[in-house]
N, C-alpha and C positions, 0 to 999 in steps of 0.2 A: 547633442548628438548631430552628426552630419546627415545630409539628405540620403546618402548612400546607406547609412546605418538604419535610418528609419525605413527605407525601402526594404532592406534585408529583414527587419523585424516584421514588417507587414507580410512579406512573402512567407516567412517562416510560420507565423501563426495562421496564415491562410491555408497553407498546405496541411497543417496539423488539424485544421477545423473544416476541411473541405467537405466532409460528410455531414456536417451539422450546420444549419442555417437558422439560428434562433435570434438573429439580431432584431428583427421586427415581428411583433405579434399584432395583427390587425383586428381591431374590434369594430365590427360592422354595425352600422345604424342605417335606417332607411334613407337618411339624407346626408349623413356625414361618415367619414372614415378617419379614425385616429390611429396613428402609429405610436407604439410604445417603444422607447429606446432602452437599451440595456443600461446605459449610464443615466443617472438622475440629471435632470435639467440644470441643477445647481452647479454641476461640474462641467457643463458644456456651454455655459452662457458666454464664455470668452475662450479664445484659443489657448490662452495661458493656463486657464484652469484645466482644460482638457489635456494639455501636455503634462501637467503635474499628475493628473489621474493616470495617464499612460505610464509615466515613470514608476508610480507606486505599484501598479498592477504588473507591469512587465518584470521589474526586478524582484517584486514579491513573489510572482509566479515562478521565477527562476529558482528562488530559495526553496519553495515548496517542491519543485521538481527535483532539486538536488537532494532533498531529504528522502523523497520517494525512490529515486534512482540509487541512492546510497544503500538502500536495503538489498539490492541485488548482489553486491559483493558479499554481504553478510550471509545471505541465503545460500550463495554458492559455496562459501566456506563451510557452512553448516552441512550442506549436502555432501561435500567432499569428506568431511569428518565422519559422516555415516558410513561411507564406503571404506574408510580407514578402519572403522570398528568392526566391519563385517566378519573378519577372520580372527579378531582378537578374543582372548579368553576361552574358557571351555564352552562348547556348544553341545547341549544335551540332545540325545537322539530321540526319535519318536515323532508324534504328530506335531503339526505346526498350527498356528493360530488362524492363518488364512487372511493376512493383511491385504487390503486393496492395493492394486498397482498405483493408484492415485496418491498413495502415501509417499511414493518415491523412495522406498527403503530398498537397500541393495539385496536383501533376502528376507524371507519370512522369519517369524519368531517362533522358537520352539515353545510348546505349551509347558514343558517342564522348566524351561528357563523363566518363563513368565510366572509360574507358580512359585518359584524360588524367590523372586523379587516381592511378590504379593504376600508371601508368608512371613515377611520380615516383622518381627514382634515390636519394633520401635514405632512409637507414634510419630506423627509429623512434628509435633511440638518438641519431642526429644531429638529428632533429626536436626531441627533448627538450632537447638541449644548446643548439641555436641559437635555439629559440623562446622566446616570453615565458612567464613563470611567475607567473600571477596568483593562484594559491591554494596552500594548504599541500601538497596532494597533488602538484602539479606541481613544487614545490620539493624534494620527496622523490624525484623521478625518474619520476613518472607522466607519461604523455602526456595533456595537456589539449587541449580542442578548439581553444583559441586557438593553441597551437603547431602543431597539425595544419593549421589554416586558414592560418597564416602560411607554412607550408611549401608550400602549394598555392594561393597567392594569385592566380595567373593562371588558375585553374580556375573552373568554375561554382560559386557559393556553395551552392546547394541540393544539388548533388552532393557537395560536401565534407561538408556536414552529414549527408547520407544515409550516406556511407561511415563516418563516425565513429559514427553511431547504430547501424550494423551491428556495431560492435565493443563498444559499451557502452550501458547504459541511462541513464548520466549524462553528465557533462562531463569525466570522467577515466577512464583505462583503464591497466591494467598494461602496461608497454611490451612484455613478452614475449607477452602475449595479443594486443596490437595487431599486432606483427610477424607472429605466426602467422596472424592473420586476413587481413592484407593479402596474405601469400604464398598463402593459400588462395583469396582472391578472384581473384588473378592466374591461378592454375592451373585454376580451375573457374568458368566464367562464371555458373552458377546459384547458387553458394555465397553471393554477395553478397545477392541479394534474399531468399533463404531465411533468412540470418542477420539481416537487417534486420527481417523479419517476426517472427522469434523474439524478438529484443531488445525490439521494441515491445510485443508481447503480454506479455512478462515484466514490463515496467514497469507496464503497466496492471493486470495481474492481481495484482501484489504489493500495490498500494494497496487493491484490492477485497478481497483475502484478509485484510488487516489489519483493515479495517472489519468484515468478517464475524466475525472472531474477537473483536473488541472488543464486538460486539453481544451474542451469546449468552452468552459467558463472563462478562463484566463485569456485564451485566444480571442474570444468574442469581444471581451471588454477592451483588450488592447487595440483591436481593429477599430472599434467605435471611437476610442479616445484618439488614436492616430488620425483618423479621418477628421474629427472635429477640431483637432489641434493644429494640423499642418496643411490640410487641403480641404476645408469645409465646403468649397464650391465645386468640388469634383463631382461630375454627374453620376459616377458609379457608386456613390455613398449609400444609395438606397438598396443595393443588391450585393452587399459584401457577404461572403468572400468571393463569390463567383465572378464579380465584375473585375477583380484583379487579374483574372486569367482570360476571360472570354469577351469582355467588352464593357466599358471602353478600354480596359486593360491597364495594368500598373504603369506601362510606359507613357501613358498620357498624364500621369499625376504631376510631373514637373511644370506643366502648363498652368496648374492651379495652386502651386505652392505659395505659401505666404510666410 
């Protein structure tokens, strides 16, 4: 990597980690103070080792971020499909379930439509056997959305999706979990909307939590490794990432480059 590339990497991770400064944890003793580095000493004993560590974490972190960011188009497409379903199929009149706005559904679900789905006499095992198997998990005995929709094809499409979403954050669910959930929804009217909200929040928060972990942890490690690998004598190394911006500043790094 060129010097310009390394500078760019340092600035990128510094900005993403500006609100977290966990590089050094000081353990105080009456006579001594010891600094604990993010990177094990075995990887910073030579600049070459530190550079290898930097490459591993920087490109590995990019891969993790790509996976996390790749979930956004899928979530958007799923969100769009919900709006496409909003006016599809018959919509029963009468009272609604009272879904939370946090579920991000285009409209509320009719109680009559929900009752129609939950009154399906087929067991989950029968749905799995009779329904389509479009993916690996469904071929291994999991209940997929396509099989669930096929078993309820006469019901309202948005309600079918809502019931399935209340059982899983994806498009497949363990058949034992699905059967337990459906039995619970039938016996407790409030269980459905509570489970749907829980599953939706779990799906959103898992992506946000992964991005949060990738930010501080990967950025902190990359900064430490870049410092030890390319400019270990730079006086700002003890106060990263702030020292890149306020003093001595990243513009002084070329003076200490090795």
